[in-house]
C-alpha positions in Angstrom: 0.0 0.0 0.0 1.4 3.3 -1.0 0.8 6.5 0.8 0.5 9.8 -1.1 3.6 11.9 -1.0 3.3 15.2 0.8 5.6 17.8 -0.7 6.2 21.1 1.2 7.0 24.0 -1.0 9.9 26.1 0.5 7.7 29.2 0.4 4.9 27.5 2.3 7.4 26.3 4.9 8.8 29.8 5.5 5.3 31.2 5.8 4.4 28.6 8.5 7.5 29.3 10.5 6.8 33.0 10.4 3.2 32.6 11.5 4.2 30.4 14.5 6.8 33.0 15.5 4.3 35.9 15.3 1.7 33.9 17.3 4.3 33.3 20.0 5.2 37.0 20.1 1.6 38.0 20.6 1.1 35.5 23.4 4.3 36.8 25.1 3.1 40.4 25.2 0.6 41.1 28.0 -2.2 43.3 26.8 -3.0 45.1 30.0 0.5 46.0 31.2 0.8 49.5 32.8 3.6 51.5 31.2 6.3 52.1 33.7 7.4 55.6 34.6 11.0 56.6 34.4 12.9 57.9 37.4 13.1 61.8 37.6 16.7 62.8 38.4 16.9 65.8 40.8 20.6 66.6 40.4 21.9 68.9 43.1 18.4 69.6 44.3 18.3 66.1 45.7 19.8 67.1 49.1 17.2 69.9 49.7 13.9 69.3 51.6 12.8 72.9 51.1 13.8 75.0 48.0 12.1 78.2 47.1 12.3 81.0 44.6 10.6 83.8 46.5 11.7 83.2 50.1 10.8 80.9 53.0 8.5 81.8 55.9 8.2 79.6 59.0 5.9 79.7 62.0 6.3 77.3 65.0 8.9 74.6 65.6 9.6 73.0 62.3 12.1 70.2 61.7 13.9 69.9 58.3 15.9 66.7 57.8 17.8 67.9 54.8 19.1 71.1 53.2 17.2 74.3 52.5 17.7 77.4 50.3 15.9 80.1 48.4 16.9 82.1 45.3 16.6 84.7 43.8 14.7 86.0 46.9 17.0 85.0 49.7 14.8 86.0 52.7 14.1 83.4 55.4 11.5 84.5 58.0 11.4 82.7 61.4 14.6 80.8 61.2 14.9 80.8 65.0 12.2 78.1 65.3 13.7 75.9 62.5 15.7 72.8 63.3 17.8 71.9 60.3 19.8 68.7 60.2 21.3 69.6 56.8 22.7 72.9 55.6 20.9 76.3 55.3 22.4 77.4 52.0 20.3 80.6 51.9 20.9 81.9 48.3 24.5 80.6 47.7 25.9 79.0 44.6 24.7 75.6 45.8 21.1 76.9 46.0 21.4 78.5 42.6 22.7 75.3 41.0 19.9 73.4 42.7 17.3 75.8 41.3 18.7 75.1 37.8 18.4 71.4 38.3 14.9 71.8 39.7 13.8 73.3 36.4 15.3 70.3 34.6 13.5 67.9 36.9 10.2 69.7 36.5 10.4 69.5 32.7 11.4 65.9 32.8 8.4 65.0 35.0 6.1 67.1 32.9 7.2 65.2 29.8 6.7 61.7 31.1 4.3 59.4 29.4 2.2 57.6 28.3 -0.2 58.8 31.0 -3.2 57.4 32.7 -6.0 60.0 33.4 -6.9 61.1 36.9 -9.4 63.8 38.0 -10.7 65.3 41.2 -10.1 63.5 44.5 -7.7 60.6 44.7 -9.1 59.4 48.0 -9.7 55.6 48.2 -7.7 54.7 45.2 -4.8 52.2 45.0 -2.4 52.9 42.2 0.5 51.0 40.8 3.6 52.4 39.1 2.9 54.7 36.2 2.4 58.3 35.1 -1.0 59.9 36.2 -2.2 63.1 34.6 -4.9 65.7 35.3 -5.3 68.6 33.0 -6.6 70.6 36.0 -6.3 70.2 39.8 -5.5 67.2 41.9 -7.0 66.7 45.4 -6.8 64.3 48.3 -9.2 64.5 51.2 -8.6 61.0 52.6 -6.2 58.1 51.9 -4.3 57.3 48.7 -2.4 54.0 48.5 0.6 53.5 46.2 1.3 49.8 45.5 4.9 48.9 44.6 3.9 45.4 43.7 7.1 44.1 45.3 9.3 46.3 43.2 11.2 49.0 45.2 12.1 50.7 41.9 8.5 51.4 41.0 8.1 55.0 40.0 4.9 57.1 40.5 4.7 60.4 38.6 1.6 62.7 39.1 1.1 65.6 36.7 -1.3 68.3 37.9 -2.2 71.0 35.3 -3.0 73.5 38.1 -3.1 73.0 41.9 -2.4 70.2 44.3 -4.4 70.4 47.5 -4.6 67.8 50.3 -7.2 68.0 53.1 -6.8 67.9 56.9 -5.7 64.5 58.1 -5.2 63.1 54.6 -2.4 60.7 54.0 -0.5 58.8 51.3 0.2 55.2 52.1 3.0 53.1 50.6 2.6 49.3 50.3 4.5 46.3 48.8 7.9 48.0 48.5 6.8 51.4 47.1 9.6 53.9 47.8 9.1 57.6 48.7 12.2 58.4 46.7 10.3 57.4 43.5 7.1 59.5 44.1 7.0 62.7 42.1 4.3 65.4 42.1 4.7 67.9 39.2 2.3 70.8 39.9 1.4 73.5 37.3 0.7 76.2 39.9 0.6 76.0 43.7 0.5 73.3 46.4 -1.2 73.3 49.7 -0.9 70.5 52.3 -3.7 70.3 54.8 -3.4 70.5 58.6 -2.1 67.3 60.2 -1.8 65.6 56.8 0.9 62.9 56.1 2.2 63.4 52.6 4.7 61.3 50.6 6.8 62.3 47.6 8.8 65.2 46.1 6.7 68.2 45.1 7.9 70.2 42.1 5.6 73.2 42.1 5.8 76.1 39.6 4.6 78.7 42.2 4.1 78.6 45.9 4.0 75.7 48.4 2.2 75.9 51.7 2.5 73.3 54.5 -0.2 74.1 57.1 0.0 73.3 60.8 1.3 69.9 61.7 1.7 68.6 58.1 4.5 66.0 57.7 6.3 65.1 54.5 8.5 62.2 53.6 9.9 63.9 50.5 10.7 67.4 49.4 8.9 70.7 48.9 10.6 72.4 45.9 9.1 75.6 44.5 10.5 77.0 41.2 9.2 80.6 41.4 7.1 81.0 44.5 7.6 81.0 48.3 7.5 78.1 50.7 5.4 78.6 53.8 5.9 76.3 56.8 4.0 75.9 60.1 5.1 73.4 62.7 6.1 70.8 60.1 8.5 67.8 59.9 10.0 67.3 56.4 12.4 64.4 55.9 14.4 63.6 52.9 13.8 59.9 52.1 16.7 57.6 52.3 17.2 56.1 48.9 19.2 52.9 48.3 22.3 53.5 46.3 22.7 51.8 43.0 24.9 48.8 43.5 28.2 48.8 41.7 28.8 45.6 39.8 31.9 43.6 41.0 34.0 42.7 38.0 34.4 38.9 37.5 38.0 37.8 37.8 39.4 36.4 34.6 40.8 32.9 35.0 44.4 32.5 33.8 44.4 29.8 31.1 46.5 26.8 31.9 49.0 25.4 29.5 47.5 23.5 26.7 48.8 20.9 24.3 49.3 22.7 21.0 50.9 20.0 19.0 49.5 16.5 18.2 51.8 13.8 19.6 53.5 11.7 17.0 54.4 8.0 17.1 53.0 5.2 19.1 51.2 5.6 22.4 52.3 3.4 25.4 49.6 1.2 26.8 51.3 0.8 30.1 52.3 -2.9 29.7 55.4 -2.3 27.7 53.6 -2.5 24.3 52.6 0.3 22.0 49.4 1.1 20.2 48.6 3.2 17.1 52.1 3.7 15.9 52.3 4.4 12.2 48.7 3.4 11.5 47.0 6.9 11.8 47.0 7.8 8.1 45.6 4.4 7.1 42.9 4.5 9.8 41.8 8.0 8.7 41.6 7.0 5.1 39.5 4.0 6.0 37.1 6.2 8.0 36.7 8.6 5.1 36.0 5.8 2.6 33.4 4.2 4.8 31.7 7.6 5.3 31.7 8.2 1.6 30.1 4.8 0.8 27.5 5.4 3.5 26.5 8.8 2.0 26.3 7.3 -1.5 24.0 4.5 -0.2 21.7 6.9 1.5 21.5 9.1 -1.6 20.8 6.1 -3.9 18.0 4.8 -1.5 16.3 8.2 -1.6 16.6 8.4 -5.4 14.9 5.0 -5.8 12.0 6.0 -3.4 11.4 9.2 -5.4 11.3 7.3 -8.7 9.0 4.5 -7.4 
């Protein structure tokens, strides 16, 4: 009984392989993945917890765990009740350089994307890493939860077209490895943090920033052009893990290798020798045997095709 021959045209074979590869690629790409936000470098502004453009005003005992400065307006009102663990740079060259880097960071954050839309009050939401955009204001009257999903490098960027306002007692919670170092709030106009609120992240505000009585911040308050107003606050620069430096793998020194094929007979250990002088003949025999085998296979296939 003869079975019909199935002949695959080379073009059909190539098409099938390409189709399988394309299907595998589609299966490998998750359709609902949230686009990851990129880190926003702060440059020399990183060490500042308060940075202003039009002066700093403080009322009540305020603790700043980091640097502060203001430029071009260098006035700081109420410094006697400030406890600063960093350096008060006033309007020196360090502050001026930080203000330049603040502008760069602001523009970087504003240009992040693709974005997910947000609007109104963020209370009650749990958000994973990404870029969140509102063309107008952003508010928070209750609790917002940022979920790192087990990745400490998760980045959260919030873009507010106008104001950022948090209510009294509001809070930002971090879970599953979310890091305050990677939370950025880019604000088109002014920022106000409500009384007793617990806020997380670095605020990059175009105009003024006001932290009302008792508000605490794990992050930074950085105002490009406006003033920063404080009232019995605690602002702490988050501790960010340093990027580990890769340890170079030591290169093994190669040991001496045999670079020349031994000639002559090989001792077998019992006083006799083996293989002496027969290598050319043996090699020739192997080559002839291989040639005959290939010819036999070719002839067999030829007969099958002709039958």
